[in-house]
N, C-alpha and C positions, 0 to 999 in steps of 0.2 A: 620196163626200165625208163621209157620216156616219161611215164606217169610218175615214177619215183623221182626222177630228176626234177620234174616240174614241182612236185610236192616239196622236194628238198630245197629248191631255190626259194619257194614261198616261205618255208619255215625259217630259213636263214635271213630272209628279208624283214620279217615281222619285228624281231627284237630291235633291229636298226632303226626302223620307223618309230618304234616306241621310245628309243633313246633320243632320237631327234626331237620328238614331241616334248619329252621331259626337259631337254636343253632349252627349247623355245619357251617352255613354261617358266623355267628358272629365270631366263632373261627378262621375260615380261614382268615377273614378280619383282625383280631387281629394279627395273625401270619404274614400276609403280611405287616401290618403296622410296626410291630417290626423289620422285616427284612429290610424294607425301611429305618427306622430310623438308624439302624445299618450301613447300606450302606452309608447313608448321613454322619454319624459320622466318618466312616472310611475315606471317601473322604475328609472331613474337616481336619482330622488329617494329612493326607498325604500331604495336600496343605499348612500346617502351616509353615509360614516363621519365622525362628529364626534368630535374628540379633545378631551377635557375635562380641564382642570387645576384645581388648587387649591393654596393655600399649606399650610404644615405646622402648622396649629393646628385645634382642634376645629371651630370655626365654619366655617372655610373648607372643611374636609372635608365637613361636613354639607351646605353649599350646593352644592359640586361634585357630591356624590352626588345631591342633588335634581335638578340640571340633567340629570344622566345618566339617572336613572330616568324623568323626564318625557319626554325625547326618545326613549328606548327604547319607552316606552308608545305613542308616536305612530308607531312603525315605523322609526325611525332606528337605524342601527348606531352604537354608541358605543364609543370606546376611552378608558379611564380612565387619566389620568396625574396622579393626585392626590398630595398631600404633597410638593410642590416646596419648595425651601429658601428661602422668603421672597419678598418683593416683587420684588426685582431678578431672581431666577431665574425667577419666573413671567412677568414682563414680557418677558424675553429669549426665553423659550420661545414666547410668543405671537407676538412679532415674527418669529421664525425659522420659524414654522409647525410647531414640535414639538407645539403644542397649538392648538386653534381658539378656545377661550374659557376663561375662568376668572372667579371672583368677585373684584372689586376694590373699593376704597373711594375715594370721590371725592377727599377731602383727602389721602389717602396719595399719590395720583398728583400732586396739585397740589404738594405739598412735595417728594417724593422723585424723581419722574420729570421734572417740569417745573422744579423749583427756584423756584417762585413764592412770594412772600410770602403769608401767610394772608389768606383772605377769610372773612367771617362768614356771609354769606347762602348757604344750601345750594343754591338754584337757580343763583346766580351761579357757584358753584364747579363745578356740573355743566356749565353751558354753556361755561365756560373749558376744562375738561379734555376735554369731548366734541369741541369744535372743534379743539383741539390734536392730539388722538389721531387724528382722521380726516385732518387735513392732513399731519401729520408721519409717522404710521405706517400709515395706511389701516386703522385699527382703529375699531370702532364701540362706543360706550357705549349699551347698552339702558336702558330706564327704570329709575331707581333705586328701591329699596325705602325704607321708613322705618326701617330698621335703622341706628342710629347707633353705630358702634364707635369712638368717640373715645377716644384715650389718656386715662389718668387715673392719678394717683398715690394709692396706698392706704397707709395707716399703721395700725398697731395702735391700738385705742381707748385702751389703757393709756398708750402713749407720747404719743398725741395729748393726752390729759388732763394728763399729767405736764408737758409742755413748752408746752402751750397752742397746739398746731399744728392749724390748721383750713384753712389756705390754702397755696398754693405759696410765697407770700412768707414765711409763717411757717417753712416747711420750709427755705427757703434760709438763714434766720437761724440755725437750729438743726441744720444738716446735719452739723456736726462731732461731734454726739452720736449719729448714726444710721448704722447699717449699711443699705445700699441694695441691693435685688435688681433687676437689669436682665435683659433678654432679648436674644437675638441681634438685631443691627442697631440696637437702640434708642439706644445710646450715640452713634453717629455720625449718626443721622438728624436732619434739620432739624426734624422734628416729634417728636424724641426728646430725649435729654439735651442734645445740642448746641443745640437750639432753646430748651430751658428756660434754659440758661446765657445765651444771647443776650438773652432777654426778662427774666429774673429776676436774673441775675448768677451768679457761680460758686457751685456746690454742692460744698463741701468735705466730702463724706461721710467718715465714719470708715473705711468700706470699701465697695467695690462688688463684688458677686458676680454672675457671669453664670449664670443658671439657665434651665432649660427652662420654657416658659410654664405647663405643668401643675404645676410645683413651687413657684411663687412665693408662692401664698397659704398653703400649708403652712409655708413658711419664715417668713412674717410671724407666723402664729398660734403657731408654736413658739418665737418670739423668736430664731431664727437670724439674721434681719434684722428691722428695725423698720419699714421702708417698702419699697415695690416699685412697679414699673410695672404697671398693669392696663389694662383696656379696658371701655368702657361696657356691653358685652353679656356680661361675665363673670358667671357664675351666682353666684360667691362674694361678689359685692358686696352680696348680701342678708344676709350674716352680720353680726350686731350687734357682733361683736368687732372689726370693721374700720371705719375711717373713710375716706371718700372725700374727698380734699382739693379745695377749690375752686380752679379755675384763674382767679384773681382779676385777672390781667392779660391774659386772653383769648388765650392762645397757640393753643389748639386749637379749630378750627371743627368743624362737623358732618362726620362721616365716614360717608356713606351708601353702602351696598353695592349694586352692580349688576353684571350680567354684561358683560364686555368681550369682543368677538368679532371675529375677522378678517373684513374686508369681503367677501372672496371666498367665505368659508364661508356668510355670511348671504345673499349673492346667489344661492347655489345653491338655497335654499329659504327664502323669507321666513317660512314657518310656524315656523321655529326661533325667531325673535324673538317671535312671538306666544305660543309655549309658555312661554318663559322669563319674559316679562312677566307672565303669569298667576301665576307663583310669586312674583315680587317684590311684587305687590299684596297678597299674604297675609302679608307679613312686616313686623314692626316690632321695636323694641328689646326690649320685654317678651317677645314671642313668641320671639325669638332667644335671649334669656337663659334662658328655660325649656327650649328645645331643647338648649342647651349644658349645662344642669344634668343632663339625662337621661344625657348621655355622661360628663361630668366628675365628677358627684356620685353618680349612680346606676349608673355603670359599665356602661352599655349600649353596644352597637355603634353607631357613627355612621350606618352604612348602614340599620340597622333603624329608627333614630329618623327619618331622612329619609323612608323609605318610609311609615312610620306617619303622619307629618304630611301627606304628599301624598295619601294615601288619605282621611284625615279631611276634607280640603278638596276632595275629589272632583277632584283634579288628575291622578290616575292611576286605573286600574281595579284 
């Protein structure tokens, strides 16, 4: 009987041990599976290619390069598609997936993509365009910077003093005495000459010359033209020989710059948004104007200027 009991105990013990071994084996396999999935996910993220665009002017090139450098520094593969031909080209490229993100301006989208009448409050503008872009295009606006690139009309100080022109209302009254320099898209845009006419009345300029953005200030200073379209972050606005005209009937709201990104690209790794947001927090109008000056006035390469700024702010190694 004693032998039977011992044998009986042994028999009842063996299945239990086998069951525990099986349980432990299942746990080990689950752990290995989770580790493998994590590794695969990490590898997928690190090989994610982000296609970055920009428009075809100095500031947008600097910002696009900043985005590219910061993402590369964090291990992402980046494809640069910078220097696209203006707002509509960049927007279409983003919608079509030719690029994954680019720097855009809140009020530019409000006027030219949405066709909405101007709003004055910067937060309200951001909320309107952000909601519209996500619903209509599945595009996400990341946090805006404090860079305000609002359009502005610049006139030579000499002509300003001669005709008493200090506001856009004054300019409209004296337009027939003035040659005006425009840039591509500006004449047709709702936040361009078309919008100026709607708010202030017809501008019967002596002539309108279409110039590249980099040439407009030289044209004013050399008296080739007497007035031109500029933007709030242009480095040349610090020149005392130029007068920035007051938008006295409030055509132009704040134009804050922010990265706009395809939803599916952001979903692949939310760290992309965190990286770009850190850049935006370091930028304001005066900072951007100084960076633009390094390229436009000091003739430095925009990529070098972008890299130097990011390193100074400890945003890349």
